[in-house]
C-alpha positions as CSV (number, residue, x, y, z in Angstrom):
1,M,13.8,39.5,43.9
2,K,13.5,41.9,41.0
3,K,16.8,40.6,39.7
4,A,15.5,37.0,39.9
5,L,12.3,38.0,38.0
6,K,14.4,39.8,35.4
7,I,16.6,36.7,34.9
8,G,13.5,34.5,34.8
9,G,11.9,36.8,32.2
10,I,15.0,36.7,30.0
11,I,15.1,32.9,30.2
12,L,11.4,32.7,29.4
13,G,11.9,35.1,26.5
14,I,14.7,32.9,25.1
15,I,12.6,29.8,25.4
16,L,9.6,31.4,23.7
17,A,11.9,32.8,21.0
18,A,13.4,29.3,20.4
19,L,9.9,27.8,20.3
20,L,8.8,30.4,17.8
21,I,11.8,29.7,15.5
22,I,11.2,26.0,15.8
23,F,7.5,26.4,14.8
24,I,8.4,28.8,12.0
25,F,10.6,26.2,10.4
26,F,8.7,23.1,11.6
27,P,5.0,24.1,11.8
28,G,3.9,20.5,11.9
29,L,5.8,19.5,15.0
30,F,2.7,19.1,17.2
31,T,1.1,17.0,14.5
32,Y,4.3,14.9,14.3
33,I,4.2,14.2,18.0
34,K,0.4,13.4,17.7
35,V,0.7,10.9,14.9
36,K,3.7,9.2,16.5
37,V,1.6,8.6,19.6
38,K,-1.7,7.8,17.9
39,Y,-0.6,5.6,15.0
40,D,1.4,2.4,15.6
41,N,2.1,2.0,11.9
42,I,2.9,5.6,10.8
43,D,6.6,4.8,10.1
44,R,6.1,1.3,8.8
45,G,7.2,0.4,5.3
46,F,7.4,-2.7,3.1
47,T,10.0,-5.3,3.8
48,E,11.2,-8.0,1.4
49,F,9.2,-11.2,1.0
50,K,11.5,-14.1,1.8
51,K,11.2,-16.8,-0.8
52,V,11.0,-20.5,0.3
53,E,12.0,-23.7,-1.5
54,V,9.4,-25.0,-3.9
55,P,8.8,-28.8,-3.5
56,N,9.8,-31.0,-6.4
57,D,6.4,-32.7,-6.6
58,F,4.6,-29.4,-7.4
59,K,3.1,-29.2,-10.9
60,T,3.9,-26.2,-13.1
61,Y,1.3,-24.3,-15.1
62,T,1.2,-21.2,-17.3
63,V,-2.0,-19.2,-16.6
64,K,-2.8,-15.8,-18.0
65,G,0.8,-14.9,-18.7
66,I,2.4,-16.2,-15.5
67,T,4.0,-19.5,-14.6
68,L,3.5,-21.0,-11.2
69,S,3.9,-24.3,-9.4
70,V,1.2,-25.7,-7.2
71,P,0.5,-28.9,-5.2
72,D,-0.4,-32.0,-7.2
73,S,-3.8,-31.9,-5.5
74,Y,-4.6,-28.6,-7.2
75,V,-6.7,-28.8,-10.4
76,L,-7.1,-25.9,-12.9
77,K,-10.8,-25.2,-13.3
78,D,-12.5,-25.0,-16.7
79,T,-12.5,-21.2,-16.5
80,G,-8.7,-21.3,-16.8
81,S,-8.2,-18.7,-14.2
82,S,-8.6,-20.5,-10.8
83,F,-7.6,-23.7,-9.0
84,K,-9.5,-26.0,-6.7
85,N,-8.2,-28.6,-4.3
86,S,-9.1,-32.3,-3.8
87,D,-12.1,-31.2,-1.6
88,E,-13.5,-29.2,-4.7
89,K,-12.9,-25.9,-2.9
90,S,-11.5,-22.9,-4.7
91,V,-8.1,-22.1,-3.4
92,L,-6.5,-19.7,-5.9
93,L,-7.9,-17.1,-8.2
94,I,-5.8,-15.4,-10.9
95,M,-6.9,-12.2,-12.7
96,E,-5.1,-10.2,-15.4
97,S,-5.7,-6.5,-15.5
98,D,-4.7,-3.4,-17.5
99,S,-5.0,-0.1,-15.7
100,L,-5.5,1.9,-18.9
101,E,-8.3,-0.4,-20.1
102,T,-10.0,-0.3,-16.7
103,D,-9.8,3.5,-16.6
104,E,-11.4,3.8,-20.0
105,L,-14.1,1.2,-19.1
106,M,-15.0,3.2,-16.0
107,K,-15.2,6.4,-17.9
108,G,-17.5,4.8,-20.4
109,Y,-19.6,3.5,-17.6
110,S,-20.0,6.9,-15.9
111,E,-19.2,10.4,-17.2
112,D,-18.7,11.4,-13.5
113,Y,-16.0,8.7,-12.9
114,D,-13.2,10.1,-10.8
115,T,-10.3,8.1,-9.3
116,W,-10.3,10.5,-6.4
117,E,-14.0,10.4,-5.6
118,Y,-13.4,8.4,-2.4
119,Y,-10.9,10.9,-0.9
120,K,-11.9,13.9,1.1
121,Y,-10.4,16.7,-1.0
122,E,-9.9,17.7,-4.6
123,E,-7.3,16.2,-7.0
124,A,-5.4,19.6,-7.0
125,D,-5.0,19.3,-3.2
126,Y,-3.3,15.9,-3.5
127,K,-1.2,17.1,-6.3
128,H,0.0,20.1,-4.2
129,F,0.7,17.7,-1.3
130,F,2.8,15.4,-3.4
131,E,4.8,18.4,-4.8
132,T,5.3,19.8,-1.3
133,I,6.9,16.6,0.0
134,G,8.8,16.0,-3.2
135,E,7.1,12.8,-4.3
136,T,5.7,11.8,-7.7
137,F,2.0,12.4,-8.2
138,P,0.2,9.3,-9.4
139,T,-1.0,9.4,-13.0
140,P,-4.8,9.5,-13.3
141,Y,-5.3,5.9,-14.6
142,D,-3.5,4.3,-11.6
143,A,-4.0,7.0,-8.9
144,S,-6.4,4.8,-6.9
145,S,-3.7,2.0,-6.6
146,D,-0.5,4.0,-6.7
147,I,-1.5,6.2,-3.9
148,L,-2.3,3.1,-1.8
149,W,1.2,1.8,-2.2
150,F,2.6,5.2,-1.4
151,I,0.5,5.5,1.8
152,R,1.4,2.0,3.0
153,D,5.1,2.3,2.3
154,K,6.5,5.8,1.9
155,L,4.3,8.1,4.0
156,K,6.1,8.8,7.3
157,A,5.5,11.0,10.3
158,K,8.4,13.3,9.4
159,D,6.5,14.3,6.2
160,C,4.3,16.6,8.2
161,L,7.0,18.7,9.9
162,K,6.9,21.5,7.3
163,L,3.3,21.2,6.2
164,R,0.6,23.8,6.6
165,G,-3.1,24.3,5.7
166,R,-4.6,21.9,3.3
167,D,-1.3,20.0,2.9
168,M,-1.6,19.1,6.6
169,D,-5.3,18.1,6.1
170,V,-4.3,15.7,3.3
171,F,-1.4,14.3,5.4
172,L,-3.8,13.5,8.3
173,E,-6.2,11.8,6.0
174,L,-3.5,9.6,4.5
175,A,-2.0,8.9,7.9
176,D,-5.4,7.6,9.1
177,S,-5.7,5.5,5.9
178,K,-2.2,4.1,6.5
179,E,-3.1,2.9,10.0
180,E,-6.3,1.3,8.9
181,S,-4.8,-0.4,5.9
182,W,-1.9,-1.9,7.9
183,K,-4.4,-3.2,10.5
184,T,-6.3,-4.9,7.6
185,E,-3.4,-6.4,5.7
186,K,0.3,-6.8,6.2
187,T,2.3,-6.2,3.1
188,W,5.7,-7.2,1.6
189,E,7.4,-6.5,-1.7
190,L,9.2,-8.9,-4.0
191,A,11.4,-8.0,-6.9
192,G,11.8,-10.4,-9.9
193,E,13.9,-10.5,-13.0
194,N,11.4,-8.5,-15.1
195,S,8.7,-7.8,-12.5
196,F,7.9,-6.7,-9.0
197,A,5.1,-7.6,-6.6
198,Y,3.2,-6.6,-3.5
199,I,2.2,-9.5,-1.3
200,G,-0.4,-9.1,1.4
201,H,-1.7,-11.2,4.2
202,G,-5.0,-10.2,5.9
203,E,-7.4,-11.6,8.4
204,A,-11.1,-12.2,7.8
205,N,-13.2,-9.1,7.8
206,E,-16.6,-7.8,6.8
207,L,-15.8,-7.9,3.1
208,I,-13.8,-11.1,3.0
209,K,-15.0,-13.8,5.4
210,F,-11.8,-15.8,5.5
211,D,-8.1,-15.3,6.1
212,F,-6.4,-14.4,2.8
213,W,-3.2,-13.8,1.0
214,T,-3.0,-11.6,-2.1
215,M,-0.3,-10.8,-4.7
216,N,-0.2,-7.9,-7.2
217,I,2.6,-8.6,-9.7
218,F,3.6,-5.9,-12.2
219,D,5.5,-6.0,-15.5
220,Q,8.5,-3.6,-15.1
221,N,8.4,-2.9,-18.8
222,D,4.7,-1.9,-18.7
223,L,3.5,-0.8,-15.3
224,T,-0.1,-0.5,-16.5
225,K,-0.4,-4.3,-16.7
226,Y,-0.5,-6.5,-13.7
227,H,-1.8,-9.8,-12.3
228,Y,-3.9,-10.1,-9.1
229,L,-3.9,-13.4,-7.2
230,L,-6.1,-14.3,-4.3
231,F,-5.3,-17.3,-2.1
232,K,-7.8,-19.1,0.0
233,E,-5.4,-21.9,1.1
234,D,-5.4,-22.8,4.8
235,D,-1.7,-23.9,4.7
236,T,0.4,-20.7,4.9
237,E,3.6,-22.6,3.9
238,V,1.9,-23.8,0.7
239,I,1.0,-20.2,-0.1
240,K,4.6,-19.1,0.4
241,Q,5.8,-21.9,-1.8
242,I,3.4,-21.0,-4.6
243,I,4.3,-17.3,-4.4
244,S,8.0,-18.2,-4.5
245,S,7.5,-20.1,-7.8
246,I,5.7,-17.3,-9.7
247,E,7.2,-15.6,-12.7
248,L,6.0,-13.6,-15.6
249,E,6.3,-15.3,-19.0
């Protein structure tokens, strides 16, 4: 009996020692298991948007630095930044943005403006987290958008395995944001000759009362400049055809 207890104690000691070693090198193992169970989208990333053929009867326009083809029933409104269909309903909005100008505008609007104000922790905490996992920290003027693309695409469950303390707190915040964002909008990426884009499809929600598609298209030569498109077209195939036609000038 004593021999059995002694052997059992040795085995238990070996198991505990093994667990101790595991948690020394992988302190986030329990968190890894937790997020894998809790979040369906934790390891999800962007896939490529598949272009479709653009009909020959589509009309081509150049609007705010991009060219695109749209159905013949689409009419460019007097504002020069949106289209309406034959029912006089707005179906496509195009906006041109500059991250640097927007950042300066917001700073001028409020001395307390901070791109990190809607996150739980301080900028230094996020900087340390990015350094810890070996990723590039977003520059101040585009932090609010770049961190979104990072969360939706690159953040994965394995990133937490070696995290401790505040780094783990930041990971859990971003993991929760990733789950909510993927539930709100599915996203693809599309590379062009001199551009790349993120394309999203979301269902109606409290903020937007209709199913929608979005496109953020960036100039690879100047990542501070981008175009934002919002589609309110009921025909998904038409939306895919328009997206497939879009190019920067």
